[in-house]
C-alpha positions in Angstrom: -95.6 -136.0 68.0 -98.0 -138.9 67.7 -98.8 -140.1 64.2 -102.1 -141.6 62.9 -100.3 -144.9 62.4 -99.3 -144.9 66.1 -102.8 -144.3 67.2 -104.0 -147.0 65.0 -101.4 -149.4 66.4 -102.3 -148.5 70.0 -105.9 -149.4 69.4 -105.2 -152.6 67.4 -102.9 -153.9 70.1 -105.7 -154.0 72.7 -109.0 -154.1 70.7 -109.9 -156.8 68.1 -110.7 -154.8 65.0 -112.2 -155.9 61.7 -111.3 -152.6 60.2 -109.6 -149.4 61.4 -108.6 -146.2 59.7 -107.1 -143.2 61.6 -106.2 -139.8 60.1 -104.9 -136.7 61.9 -102.4 -134.0 62.3 -100.4 -135.1 65.4 -102.9 -133.8 68.0 -106.4 -134.1 66.5 -107.4 -137.5 65.1 -110.4 -139.1 63.4 -110.9 -142.8 63.6 -113.2 -145.3 62.0 -113.2 -148.4 64.1 -115.0 -151.6 63.3 -115.2 -154.3 65.9 -117.5 -157.1 66.9 -116.9 -156.1 70.5 -119.2 -153.1 69.9 -122.2 -155.4 69.5 -124.9 -154.6 72.1 -123.2 -151.4 73.2 -124.4 -147.9 72.6 -122.2 -145.1 71.2 -121.0 -143.9 74.6 -120.1 -147.4 75.7 -118.2 -148.0 72.4 -116.2 -144.8 72.9 -115.5 -145.6 76.5 -114.1 -149.0 75.3 -111.7 -147.2 72.9 -110.7 -144.6 75.5 -110.0 -147.4 78.0 -107.7 -149.0 75.5 -105.8 -145.7 74.9 -105.6 -144.9 78.7 -103.1 -142.3 79.6 -102.3 -141.6 76.0 -105.6 -139.6 75.8 -104.2 -137.2 78.4 -100.6 -137.1 77.4 -100.3 -137.7 73.7 -103.6 -137.4 72.0 -105.3 -134.0 72.3 -108.6 -135.0 70.6 -110.1 -138.1 69.0 -113.2 -138.1 67.0 -114.6 -141.7 66.5 -117.0 -143.6 64.4 -117.5 -147.0 66.0 -119.3 -149.7 64.1 -120.0 -153.4 64.3 -118.9 -155.4 61.2 -122.6 -155.7 60.3 -123.2 -151.9 60.6 -120.0 -151.3 58.6 -121.2 -153.6 55.7 -124.6 -152.0 55.8 -123.2 -148.5 55.4 -120.9 -149.6 52.6 -124.1 -150.8 50.8 
């Protein structure tokens, strides 16, 4: 069974993140991912970037991944 820490590591290995937090139960995960690579991309493009990083793991190991993808500026704005 995949742990939230493993999912976090998979993403961090291939995507430059300013901040990342992953929680989950081994099949269903929720992630907050902050990356400057999301700049100029819409929500679908951001999610596609993350799915691309996870590749086959999305079919074989991770049943569901809910994501909130933000640029560092958006993240700071939301933190207020």
